[in-house]
C-alpha positions as CSV (number, residue, x, y, z in Angstrom):
1,M,74.8,-57.4,95.4
2,N,74.4,-54.9,98.3
3,Q,71.0,-54.1,99.8
4,L,70.8,-50.7,98.2
5,D,71.2,-52.2,94.7
6,A,68.8,-54.9,95.5
7,L,66.2,-52.4,96.7
8,K,66.5,-50.4,93.5
9,Q,65.2,-53.5,91.6
10,F,61.8,-53.1,93.3
11,T,61.6,-49.4,94.4
12,T,62.6,-46.0,93.3
13,V,65.2,-44.8,95.8
14,V,65.1,-41.1,96.8
15,A,67.7,-39.3,98.9
16,D,66.2,-37.4,101.8
17,T,68.8,-34.6,102.3
18,G,69.8,-31.0,101.7
19,D,73.4,-32.2,101.6
20,F,73.6,-32.6,97.9
21,K,77.3,-33.3,97.9
22,Q,76.5,-36.8,99.3
23,L,74.2,-37.7,96.4
24,A,76.7,-39.1,93.9
25,A,77.7,-41.9,96.2
26,Y,74.2,-43.4,96.2
27,A,72.9,-42.5,92.7
28,P,69.3,-41.9,93.8
29,Q,66.6,-41.2,91.2
30,D,65.0,-38.4,93.1
31,A,65.7,-36.2,96.1
32,T,63.6,-34.5,98.8
33,T,64.3,-31.6,101.0
34,N,62.5,-29.8,103.8
35,P,63.2,-26.6,106.0
36,S,65.0,-28.7,108.6
37,L,67.3,-30.3,106.1
38,I,68.1,-27.0,104.4
39,L,68.8,-25.4,107.8
40,K,71.1,-28.2,108.7
41,A,72.9,-27.9,105.4
42,V,73.5,-24.1,105.4
43,Q,75.2,-24.4,108.8
44,K,77.9,-26.5,107.2
45,P,81.0,-24.7,105.8
46,E,80.6,-26.2,102.4
47,Y,77.1,-24.9,102.0
48,A,77.4,-21.5,103.7
49,P,78.4,-19.9,100.4
50,L,74.9,-20.7,98.9
51,L,73.2,-18.7,101.6
52,A,75.8,-15.9,101.3
53,Q,75.3,-15.8,97.5
54,A,71.5,-15.7,97.9
55,I,71.7,-12.8,100.3
56,A,74.2,-10.9,98.1
57,R,72.1,-11.3,95.0
58,H,68.7,-10.8,96.5
59,G,69.3,-9.2,99.8
60,S,66.9,-6.3,99.0
61,A,64.1,-8.8,98.7
62,D,61.8,-9.6,101.7
63,K,62.4,-12.7,103.7
64,V,59.8,-14.7,101.9
65,A,61.3,-14.0,98.5
66,L,64.8,-14.7,99.8
67,M,63.7,-18.0,101.3
68,N,62.2,-19.0,98.0
69,R,65.4,-18.1,96.2
70,L,67.4,-20.2,98.6
71,L,65.1,-23.2,98.4
72,V,65.2,-23.1,94.6
73,R,69.0,-22.7,94.6
74,F,69.3,-25.9,96.6
75,G,66.8,-27.6,94.4
76,C,68.7,-26.6,91.2
77,E,72.0,-27.9,92.7
78,I,70.3,-31.2,93.5
79,L,68.7,-31.5,90.1
80,S,72.1,-31.1,88.5
81,L,73.2,-34.3,90.2
82,I,70.1,-36.6,89.8
83,P,68.1,-37.8,86.8
84,G,64.7,-37.3,88.4
85,R,62.7,-34.9,90.6
86,V,63.3,-32.8,93.6
87,S,60.7,-31.9,96.2
88,T,60.7,-28.4,97.5
89,E,58.5,-27.5,100.5
90,V,56.0,-24.7,100.9
91,D,56.4,-22.8,104.2
92,A,54.6,-24.8,106.9
93,R,53.1,-21.6,108.3
94,L,50.7,-21.8,105.4
95,S,49.5,-25.3,106.2
96,F,46.0,-24.1,107.0
97,D,45.7,-21.5,104.2
98,T,44.7,-22.9,100.8
99,A,45.0,-19.6,98.9
100,A,48.4,-18.7,100.4
101,T,49.8,-22.3,99.7
102,L,48.7,-22.0,96.1
103,A,50.4,-18.6,95.7
104,R,53.6,-19.8,97.3
105,A,53.7,-22.9,95.2
106,R,53.2,-20.9,92.0
107,E,56.1,-18.6,93.1
108,L,58.4,-21.5,93.6
109,I,57.6,-23.0,90.2
110,A,58.1,-19.7,88.5
111,L,61.5,-19.4,90.0
112,Y,62.4,-22.9,88.8
113,R,61.2,-22.1,85.4
114,A,63.2,-18.9,85.4
115,E,66.3,-21.1,86.0
116,G,65.4,-23.2,83.0
117,V,64.1,-26.2,85.0
118,D,61.3,-28.2,83.6
119,S,58.5,-28.0,86.1
120,G,57.9,-31.7,85.6
121,R,61.1,-32.2,87.6
122,V,59.8,-30.4,90.7
123,L,57.3,-31.7,93.3
124,I,55.9,-29.0,95.6
125,K,55.7,-30.4,99.1
126,V,52.6,-29.4,101.0
127,A,51.5,-30.6,104.5
128,A,48.6,-33.1,104.2
129,T,46.0,-30.9,106.1
130,W,42.6,-30.5,104.5
131,E,43.6,-27.1,103.3
132,G,46.9,-28.4,101.9
133,I,45.2,-31.2,100.1
134,R,42.7,-28.8,98.5
135,A,45.6,-26.6,97.3
136,A,47.4,-29.6,95.9
137,E,44.2,-30.6,94.0
138,Q,44.2,-27.2,92.3
139,L,47.9,-27.3,91.6
140,E,47.6,-30.7,89.9
141,R,44.9,-29.2,87.7
142,E,47.4,-26.5,86.7
143,G,50.1,-29.1,85.9
144,I,52.1,-28.4,89.0
145,H,52.8,-31.8,90.7
146,T,52.8,-32.2,94.4
147,N,54.2,-34.2,97.3
148,L,51.9,-34.4,100.3
149,T,54.0,-34.6,103.4
150,L,53.5,-34.9,107.2
151,L,51.2,-37.8,106.4
152,F,50.4,-40.1,109.3
153,S,46.9,-41.5,108.8
154,F,44.9,-43.6,106.3
155,A,42.4,-40.8,106.2
156,Q,45.0,-38.3,104.9
157,A,46.1,-40.8,102.3
158,V,42.6,-41.5,101.1
159,A,41.9,-37.7,100.8
160,C,45.1,-37.3,98.8
161,G,44.2,-40.1,96.5
162,Q,40.7,-38.5,95.9
163,A,42.4,-35.2,95.1
164,G,44.6,-36.8,92.5
165,V,47.9,-35.6,94.0
166,Q,51.1,-36.9,92.4
167,L,52.8,-38.4,95.4
168,I,52.4,-38.8,99.2
169,S,55.1,-39.2,101.8
170,P,53.7,-41.3,104.7
171,F,56.1,-41.0,107.7
172,V,57.2,-44.4,109.0
173,G,59.7,-43.4,111.7
174,R,57.6,-40.8,113.4
175,I,54.7,-43.2,113.7
176,Y,57.1,-45.8,115.2
177,D,58.3,-43.1,117.6
178,W,54.8,-42.3,118.8
179,Y,53.8,-45.9,119.5
180,K,57.1,-46.7,121.2
181,K,56.8,-43.6,123.4
182,Q,53.2,-44.5,124.3
183,A,54.2,-48.1,125.2
184,G,57.0,-46.9,127.4
185,A,58.6,-49.8,129.4
186,Q,56.1,-52.2,127.8
187,W,57.5,-51.7,124.3
188,D,58.8,-54.9,122.7
189,E,61.2,-54.0,120.0
190,A,61.5,-57.4,118.4
191,A,57.7,-57.8,118.3
192,N,57.3,-54.4,116.6
193,A,60.1,-54.8,114.1
194,G,60.0,-55.3,110.3
195,A,56.6,-56.1,108.9
196,N,55.1,-55.6,112.4
197,D,56.5,-52.1,112.8
198,P,53.5,-49.7,113.2
199,G,54.9,-47.3,110.6
200,V,55.5,-50.1,108.2
201,R,51.9,-51.4,108.7
202,S,50.5,-47.9,108.0
203,V,52.4,-47.6,104.7
204,R,51.4,-51.1,103.6
205,R,47.8,-50.4,104.2
206,I,47.9,-47.2,102.1
207,F,49.9,-49.0,99.3
208,E,47.4,-51.9,99.2
209,H,44.4,-49.5,99.2
210,Y,45.8,-47.4,96.3
211,K,46.7,-50.4,94.2
212,R,43.5,-52.3,94.8
213,H,41.4,-49.3,93.8
214,G,43.5,-48.0,90.9
215,I,44.6,-44.8,92.6
216,R,47.5,-43.4,90.6
217,T,49.0,-41.4,93.4
218,E,52.6,-42.6,94.1
219,V,53.4,-43.8,97.6
220,M,56.8,-42.8,99.0
221,G,57.6,-44.1,102.5
222,A,59.6,-41.5,104.4
223,S,61.2,-40.8,107.8
224,F,63.0,-44.0,108.5
225,R,64.7,-44.9,111.8
226,N,66.4,-48.1,110.8
227,V,67.2,-50.3,107.8
228,G,64.6,-52.9,108.9
229,Q,61.8,-50.5,108.2
230,I,63.2,-49.9,104.7
231,V,63.6,-53.6,104.0
232,A,60.0,-54.3,105.1
233,L,58.8,-51.8,102.5
234,A,60.8,-53.0,99.5
235,G,58.4,-52.8,96.6
236,C,56.8,-49.6,97.6
237,D,56.7,-47.1,94.7
238,L,59.4,-45.0,96.2
239,L,61.3,-44.7,99.5
240,T,63.1,-41.5,100.6
241,I,66.1,-42.4,102.7
242,S,68.7,-40.4,104.7
243,P,72.3,-40.6,103.6
244,E,73.2,-42.4,106.8
245,L,70.7,-45.2,106.1
246,L,71.7,-45.3,102.4
247,A,75.2,-45.9,103.6
248,Q,74.1,-48.8,105.8
249,L,72.2,-50.4,102.9
250,A,75.2,-50.0,100.5
251,A,77.5,-51.6,103.1
252,S,75.3,-54.7,103.6
253,E,74.9,-57.8,101.5
254,A,72.1,-59.3,103.6
255,P,69.2,-60.7,101.6
256,L,66.5,-58.2,100.4
257,T,63.4,-59.3,98.6
258,R,60.1,-57.7,97.6
259,A,57.8,-57.1,100.5
260,L,55.0,-55.1,98.9
261,D,53.5,-56.3,95.6
262,A,51.1,-54.2,93.6
263,D,49.7,-57.2,91.7
264,A,49.0,-59.0,94.9
265,A,47.3,-55.9,96.3
266,R,45.0,-55.7,93.3
267,A,43.5,-59.1,94.3
268,L,42.7,-58.1,97.9
269,D,39.2,-57.7,99.1
270,L,39.4,-54.1,100.4
271,P,36.4,-51.7,100.6
272,A,36.5,-48.4,98.7
273,V,36.8,-45.4,101.1
274,A,36.1,-41.7,100.5
275,Y,35.9,-38.6,102.7
276,D,34.2,-35.3,102.6
277,E,35.6,-32.5,104.8
278,A,33.6,-33.4,107.8
279,G,34.4,-37.1,107.5
280,F,38.1,-36.4,107.0
281,R,38.4,-34.1,110.0
282,F,36.5,-36.6,112.2
283,A,38.7,-39.5,111.0
284,L,41.8,-37.6,111.7
285,N,40.5,-36.5,115.1
286,E,39.9,-40.1,116.0
287,D,43.5,-41.0,115.3
288,A,45.4,-39.6,118.3
289,M,48.8,-40.5,116.8
290,A,48.2,-38.8,113.5
291,T,46.6,-35.7,115.1
292,E,49.6,-35.3,117.5
293,K,52.3,-36.0,114.9
294,L,50.8,-33.7,112.3
295,A,50.6,-30.8,114.7
296,E,54.1,-31.5,116.0
297,G,55.5,-31.8,112.5
298,I,54.1,-28.5,111.4
299,R,55.4,-26.8,114.5
300,A,58.9,-28.3,114.0
301,F,59.1,-27.2,110.3
302,V,57.8,-23.7,111.3
303,A,60.5,-23.4,114.0
304,D,63.3,-24.4,111.5
305,A,61.9,-22.0,108.9
306,I,62.1,-19.2,111.4
307,K,65.7,-20.2,112.3
308,L,66.6,-20.3,108.6
309,E,65.1,-16.8,108.1
310,A,67.2,-15.5,111.1
311,L,70.3,-16.5,109.1
312,M,69.3,-14.3,106.2
313,V,70.7,-11.1,107.6
């Protein structure tokens, strides 16, 4: 049995790509997208027609409406190839505007419904800012399920759990990147690999907290840099993995066993934690890595959304 098949025994495997033509080879349950992945895809010859068709059909619409149409078109194509859910992201420029995030999410869901897609198969991705979490809390009340992304801290995860969001995407690789950069020449790759990887440790802490306290929010590790990080999180609710790393898992028959265990987590002695707005903002501020990576991630998604808009002419 290859590692990908072994992983699927413990964890729901999700493809992290806008390149939906690669999906069939790995048979993921779900798929996630973001502005950067869609931008990358539409610049490939095989996907350029999707952008051209969106412009031809809806070219008189403003850029916001056209972008929504394009995102939903990609989402529908992906949903035709997978049995589960697709995550579609709200514009990162709205990350600090609860009302605007709510409006955009409702627009995206309306477009999916107009295409005959059951809204239960769509997760609206929202940045895990305080404002984004509040928007997600309201969307969940309306039956619109959410995926809170750009999540780097325990405080963000706790607040998402309190808000009852459907799913969170803690970023493993970007946490790893930050600590490796901070350490510079002192970084010891072997000592910080596998279960000791700082990104892996972050996800494990969140997973154990959720399971111990009966928080229903799903944990989906994201943003992987290597197969070792994935193997160290086998047993997590879901893992969203790039096609390149899916290929490496499929090509390997190295042993893969459960690393995270919900039953074991329920027996741990872990204190309950809760945050109000002031407590959340202070906890996030105290975490230099999370503060920097959240801001950096929003800026990067905004930059790619602007580049994608520039192609809509």
